[in-house]
BAMARMAR-429235 format. One record per residue: x, y, z of N, C-alpha, C in turn; residue in three letters. Coordinates in steps of 0.1 Angstrom, whole numbers, plus 2048, in hexadecimal, padded with zeros to 3 digits. Atoms other than C-alpha are relative to their C-alpha. Layout:
<r n_x="X" n_y="Y" n_z="Z" ca_x="X" ca_y="Y" ca_z="Z" c_x="X" c_y="Y" c_z="Z" residu="ALA"/>
...
END
This chain:
<r n_x="804" n_y="7FA" n_z="809" ca_x="A3C" ca_y="A64" ca_z="155" c_x="7F8" c_y="807" c_z="80C" residu="ILE"/>
<r n_x="809" n_y="7F5" n_z="7FA" ca_x="A2A" ca_y="A87" ca_z="161" c_x="7F3" c_y="804" c_z="7F7" residu="ALA"/>
<r n_x="815" n_y="7FF" n_z="80A" ca_x="A05" ca_y="A8E" ca_z="154" c_x="800" c_y="811" c_z="80B" residu="SER"/>
<r n_x="805" n_y="7F7" n_z="7F9" ca_x="9F7" ca_y="AB3" ca_z="160" c_x="7F3" c_y="7FD" c_z="805" residu="GLY"/>
<r n_x="80D" n_y="805" n_z="7F7" ca_x="9DD" ca_y="AB1" ca_z="17A" c_x="7FD" c_y="811" c_z="802" residu="ALA"/>
<r n_x="804" n_y="7F1" n_z="802" ca_x="9C3" ca_y="ACE" ca_z="173" c_x="7EE" c_y="802" c_z="7FF" residu="GLY"/>
<r n_x="811" n_y="7FD" n_z="802" ca_x="9A1" ca_y="ADB" ca_z="173" c_x="7F7" c_y="7FF" c_z="7F4" residu="THR"/>
<r n_x="806" n_y="7FD" n_z="80B" ca_x="998" ca_y="ADD" ca_z="151" c_x="7F5" c_y="7F8" c_z="7F9" residu="ASP"/>
<r n_x="814" n_y="805" n_z="7FD" ca_x="976" ca_y="AC5" ca_z="154" c_x="7FB" c_y="80B" c_z="803" residu="ASP"/>
<r n_x="80B" n_y="7F8" n_z="7FB" ca_x="96C" ca_y="AE4" ca_z="166" c_x="802" c_y="80B" c_z="7F6" residu="LEU"/>
<r n_x="805" n_y="7F9" n_z="80B" ca_x="95C" ca_y="AFE" ca_z="14C" c_x="7FE" c_y="812" c_z="813" residu="GLN"/>
<r n_x="7FE" n_y="7F6" n_z="7F7" ca_x="969" ca_y="B22" ca_z="166" c_x="7F3" c_y="808" c_z="7FA" residu="PRO"/>
<r n_x="80A" n_y="7F9" n_z="7F6" ca_x="946" ca_y="B31" ca_z="172" c_x="7F6" c_y="806" c_z="809" residu="GLY"/>
<r n_x="805" n_y="7FF" n_z="7F0" ca_x="930" ca_y="B43" ca_z="188" c_x="7F7" c_y="7F1" c_z="80D" residu="PRO"/>
<r n_x="7FF" n_y="80E" n_z="7FA" ca_x="92A" ca_y="B1D" ca_z="195" c_x="80A" c_y="7FA" c_z="800" residu="ARG"/>
<r n_x="7F0" n_y="804" n_z="7FE" ca_x="94C" ca_y="B10" ca_z="197" c_x="803" c_y="809" c_z="811" residu="VAL"/>
<r n_x="7FE" n_y="7F7" n_z="7EE" ca_x="952" ca_y="B16" ca_z="1C0" c_x="80F" c_y="7F8" c_z="802" residu="THR"/>
<r n_x="7F0" n_y="80A" n_z="7F8" ca_x="979" ca_y="B0B" ca_z="1D3" c_x="800" c_y="7F0" c_z="7FE" residu="ILE"/>
<r n_x="7FD" n_y="80C" n_z="801" ca_x="96A" ca_y="AE9" ca_z="1DB" c_x="7FD" c_y="7FC" c_z="7F2" residu="ALA"/>
<r n_x="7FC" n_y="804" n_z="80A" ca_x="966" ca_y="AE3" ca_z="1B5" c_x="808" c_y="7FC" c_z="7FB" residu="ASP"/>
<r n_x="7F3" n_y="803" n_z="808" ca_x="987" ca_y="AE8" ca_z="1AA" c_x="809" c_y="7FA" c_z="80B" residu="VAL"/>
<r n_x="7F7" n_y="809" n_z="7F8" ca_x="999" ca_y="AD8" ca_z="1CB" c_x="7FC" c_y="7F2" c_z="7F8" residu="GLU"/>
<r n_x="7FE" n_y="812" n_z="804" ca_x="987" ca_y="AB5" ca_z="1BE" c_x="800" c_y="803" c_z="7F6" residu="ALA"/>
<r n_x="7F9" n_y="80A" n_z="813" ca_x="98B" ca_y="AB5" ca_z="195" c_x="80F" c_y="801" c_z="804" residu="ALA"/>
<r n_x="7F4" n_y="807" n_z="802" ca_x="9B1" ca_y="ABA" ca_z="1A4" c_x="800" c_y="7F5" c_z="801" residu="TYR"/>
<r n_x="803" n_y="80A" n_z="7F2" ca_x="9AB" ca_y="AA1" ca_z="1C2" c_x="800" c_y="7F7" c_z="7EF" residu="GLU"/>
<r n_x="80B" n_y="809" n_z="810" ca_x="99A" ca_y="A8B" ca_z="19C" c_x="80B" c_y="7FB" c_z="7FC" residu="GLU"/>
<r n_x="7F0" n_y="7F8" n_z="809" ca_x="9B9" ca_y="A9B" ca_z="189" c_x="806" c_y="7EF" c_z="805" residu="SER"/>
<r n_x="7F1" n_y="808" n_z="7F6" ca_x="9D4" ca_y="A8A" ca_z="19E" c_x="7FA" c_y="7F0" c_z="806" residu="CYS"/>
<r n_x="801" n_y="80E" n_z="7FB" ca_x="9C7" ca_y="A6E" ca_z="1B1" c_x="7FF" c_y="7F7" c_z="7F1" residu="GLY"/>
<r n_x="7FD" n_y="806" n_z="80B" ca_x="9C5" ca_y="A5E" ca_z="189" c_x="80B" c_y="7FB" c_z="7FD" residu="PHE"/>
<r n_x="7F5" n_y="7FE" n_z="801" ca_x="9E5" ca_y="A6B" ca_z="184" c_x="809" c_y="7F4" c_z="804" residu="ILE"/>
<r n_x="7F7" n_y="806" n_z="7F7" ca_x="9F2" ca_y="A5B" ca_z="19C" c_x="7FF" c_y="7EE" c_z="801" residu="GLU"/>
<r n_x="802" n_y="812" n_z="7FF" ca_x="9DD" ca_y="A35" ca_z="19E" c_x="806" c_y="7FA" c_z="7ED" residu="SER"/>
<r n_x="7FD" n_y="801" n_z="80E" ca_x="9ED" ca_y="A34" ca_z="17A" c_x="811" c_y="7FC" c_z="801" residu="VAL"/>
<r n_x="7F0" n_y="7F9" n_z="7FD" ca_x="A15" ca_y="A39" ca_z="18C" c_x="802" c_y="80B" c_z="7F7" residu="GLY"/>
<r n_x="7F8" n_y="7F6" n_z="804" ca_x="A14" ca_y="A59" ca_z="17D" c_x="808" c_y="80C" c_z="805" residu="GLY"/>
<r n_x="7F7" n_y="7F8" n_z="7F6" ca_x="A2B" ca_y="A76" ca_z="18D" c_x="7F7" c_y="80A" c_z="7F9" residu="ARG"/>
<r n_x="80C" n_y="7F1" n_z="800" ca_x="A12" ca_y="A99" ca_z="18F" c_x="809" c_y="80D" c_z="7FC" residu="ILE"/>
<r n_x="7FF" n_y="7F0" n_z="802" ca_x="A17" ca_y="ABB" ca_z="17F" c_x="7F0" c_y="80E" c_z="800" residu="ILE"/>
<r n_x="80C" n_y="7FA" n_z="7FE" ca_x="A03" ca_y="AD1" ca_z="18E" c_x="7F8" c_y="80F" c_z="7F3" residu="LEU"/>
<r n_x="7FE" n_y="7F2" n_z="80B" ca_x="9F1" ca_y="AEC" ca_z="174" c_x="7F5" c_y="80A" c_z="805" residu="MET"/>
<r n_x="800" n_y="7F5" n_z="7FA" ca_x="9E6" ca_y="B0B" ca_z="177" c_x="7EF" c_y="7FF" c_z="7FB" residu="ALA"/>
<r n_x="80F" n_y="7FD" n_z="802" ca_x="9B8" ca_y="B0F" ca_z="178" c_x="7F8" c_y="80E" c_z="7FC" residu="SER"/>
<r n_x="808" n_y="7F9" n_z="7FD" ca_x="9A7" ca_y="B25" ca_z="16A" c_x="7F2" c_y="800" c_z="803" residu="ARG"/>
<r n_x="808" n_y="7FF" n_z="7FA" ca_x="98A" ca_y="B1A" ca_z="17A" c_x="801" c_y="805" c_z="813" residu="ALA"/>
<r n_x="7FE" n_y="7FB" n_z="7F8" ca_x="99C" ca_y="B24" ca_z="199" c_x="7FD" c_y="812" c_z="7FE" residu="LEU"/>
<r n_x="7F9" n_y="7F4" n_z="7FF" ca_x="9A5" ca_y="B44" ca_z="18B" c_x="7F5" c_y="807" c_z="800" residu="ALA"/>
<r n_x="80E" n_y="7FB" n_z="801" ca_x="982" ca_y="B48" ca_z="185" c_x="7F9" c_y="802" c_z="80C" residu="ALA"/>
<r n_x="80B" n_y="802" n_z="7F0" ca_x="970" ca_y="B42" ca_z="1AA" c_x="80E" c_y="805" c_z="809" residu="CYS"/>
<r n_x="7F6" n_y="7F8" n_z="7F3" ca_x="98E" ca_y="B4E" ca_z="1BD" c_x="7FA" c_y="80D" c_z="806" residu="ALA"/>
<r n_x="805" n_y="7F5" n_z="7F8" ca_x="984" ca_y="B6A" ca_z="1D5" c_x="80C" c_y="807" c_z="805" residu="LYS"/>
<r n_x="7F5" n_y="7F6" n_z="7FE" ca_x="9A8" ca_y="B74" ca_z="1DC" c_x="80E" c_y="7F7" c_z="800" residu="GLY"/>
<r n_x="7F7" n_y="80B" n_z="800" ca_x="9CC" ca_y="B62" ca_z="1E4" c_x="7FF" c_y="7F4" c_z="806" residu="PRO"/>
<r n_x="7FF" n_y="810" n_z="7F9" ca_x="9C3" ca_y="B4B" ca_z="1FD" c_x="7F2" c_y="7FC" c_z="7FD" residu="ASP"/>
<r n_x="807" n_y="807" n_z="804" ca_x="9AB" ca_y="B3A" ca_z="1EA" c_x="808" c_y="7FB" c_z="7FB" residu="ASP"/>
<r n_x="7EF" n_y="802" n_z="805" ca_x="9CD" ca_y="B33" ca_z="1D8" c_x="809" c_y="7F4" c_z="80B" residu="TYR"/>
<r n_x="7FA" n_y="80C" n_z="7F4" ca_x="9DA" ca_y="B26" ca_z="1F7" c_x="7F7" c_y="7F7" c_z="804" residu="VAL"/>
<r n_x="80E" n_y="80A" n_z="7F7" ca_x="9BB" ca_y="B14" ca_z="202" c_x="804" c_y="7F4" c_z="7F2" residu="LYS"/>
<r n_x="7FC" n_y="80D" n_z="807" ca_x="9BB" ca_y="AF9" ca_z="1E2" c_x="80D" c_y="7FD" c_z="7FC" residu="VAL"/>
<r n_x="7F1" n_y="80E" n_z="801" ca_x="9E1" ca_y="AF4" ca_z="1D8" c_x="80B" c_y="7FE" c_z="80D" residu="TYR"/>
<r n_x="7F5" n_y="808" n_z="7F1" ca_x="9EC" ca_y="AF1" ca_z="1FF" c_x="7F3" c_y="7F2" c_z="801" residu="GLY"/>
<r n_x="80C" n_y="80F" n_z="7F7" ca_x="9CC" ca_y="AD7" ca_z="202" c_x="807" c_y="7F7" c_z="7F2" residu="ARG"/>
<r n_x="7F7" n_y="809" n_z="809" ca_x="9D7" ca_y="AC8" ca_z="1DF" c_x="811" c_y="7FB" c_z="801" residu="ILE"/>
<r n_x="7F3" n_y="800" n_z="7FD" ca_x="A00" ca_y="ACB" ca_z="1E8" c_x="805" c_y="7F5" c_z="80A" residu="LEU"/>
<r n_x="7FD" n_y="800" n_z="7F1" ca_x="9F9" ca_y="AC0" ca_z="20C" c_x="7FD" c_y="7EE" c_z="7FE" residu="GLY"/>
<r n_x="804" n_y="80C" n_z="7FD" ca_x="9EA" ca_y="A9C" ca_z="1FE" c_x="808" c_y="7F8" c_z="7F9" residu="GLN"/>
END
């Protein structure tokens, strides 16, 4: 069984940080893995709202995919 891992629990806004997005992805991925699921990494509205440029996407997705 595959499940989408995302950051929908975060409301995009000025207080959301890159670290918040990473933590939300880690929590979602961790839960899916804990029940034996396969992860489908979903796009993040929160990341789109707080990213300052392409390097932020590389940082977040690189870290999450590297785990």
